[in-house]
N, C-alpha and C positions, 0 to 999 in steps of 0.2 A: 504494500500500500504506500509505503514511503517513496518508492520509485515512481509510482503513478503520480503522486502529488508533485514530485520533483520535475516530472516531465511536462506538467500542465502549461507552464509559461512558453514552452517551445512547440506546442501543438497547434495545428490549424484544423485539419480535417477531422481528426479523431477526438477533439476536445469534448464534445458532448458525450461520447462513449466512455471516455476516461472519467469524466465527472460522474456519470451514472455508476460506473464501477466503484469509484471511491465512495459515493453515497451509499451504495449497497453494502460495501465492506465495513463502513462506519455505522451500519445499522439504522440509517436515516430513511431508507425507502424499502419497499417490499420487492421481491423478485419480479413480480409482474410489471412494476414500474421500470425496472432495469431492462427487462425484455422489450418493453415499449420503446425505450431509448434506442436500443439496438435496431429494432424494426424500423423506426423513423429514419435511421441512418441508411438502412437498406433501401427504403422507398425514395430517399433523396439522392441515391446513387453515391453515397459517401462510404458505403460498406459493401464489399463484394461477397455477399452471402445470400442465403435464402431467408425468407421471413420465418422467424421462430414461432412455432405454435406450441406453447407450453404454459403450464400454470404453476406459478410459484407464489402463492398468496401469503408468504411469510417473510419476515425480516431474517437476516442471516442468523442471528442468535437463536431465533425461534426454530429455524430449520435444524440447527446443530443439536438443540435439545431433543428434537423429535426423532432424529436418526437413530438407528440401531446402536446401542452402546457397544463399545469395544470390549474384548476380554480384559481382564485385569492386567494392567501394565506391570510387568516384572521381568526379570531376567532369569534364565535357568542356571541352577548351580551345576558345577562340573559333574557331580554324581548323576544329576538328572539328564545331562546331555549324554553321558555314557550309557545310562539305562535306556534312553530313548533310541539310541543307535542300536542297542541290542534288541529292543522290541521291534524295531523296524526291520533289522536283518533276520531275526529268527521267526517272528510271527507275520512279517510282511505288512505291518500296520502302515496306514497312510498318514500323511502329515495332518490331515483333518482329524483322524482318530487320536493322534498324539496330542493335538491341540486340546482336545477335550480332557485327556488324562492329566495334562500338566497345567491346564487353565491359562494358556497363553495363545497368541495367534499362531496360525500355521507358518507365517513368515518368520516368526521368532524361532520356531523349531528348525526351519530350513537354514536360517542364518547360523544358528548355533551348531548344527551338524556340519555345515560347510566350513565354519571358522575354527572350530575347536577339535575336529577329528579328521 
């Protein structure tokens, strides 16, 4: 967002779109208003895209609260990584299955196995 704000004085064609993005990121407008800004730019031939047909009737923070919560953020202990590798090798468990066992995201399992073993 800081970069967008810093760019504003130097923009000509994209100023309205960047202002819309900043307003949305600062939680001042709802997503529908931001989409409207982008569509106005398309209709005025300042944006080479198709008209966006979507509904986002929420401010950014409201949308973040409503999204699916992520698994508990934590790192795996060395013993857990070794055990996860053994379970994967011997039982053929998938990363998704290991995710449920260790209560971390599947990407955490993948990174741990790649980095530490």
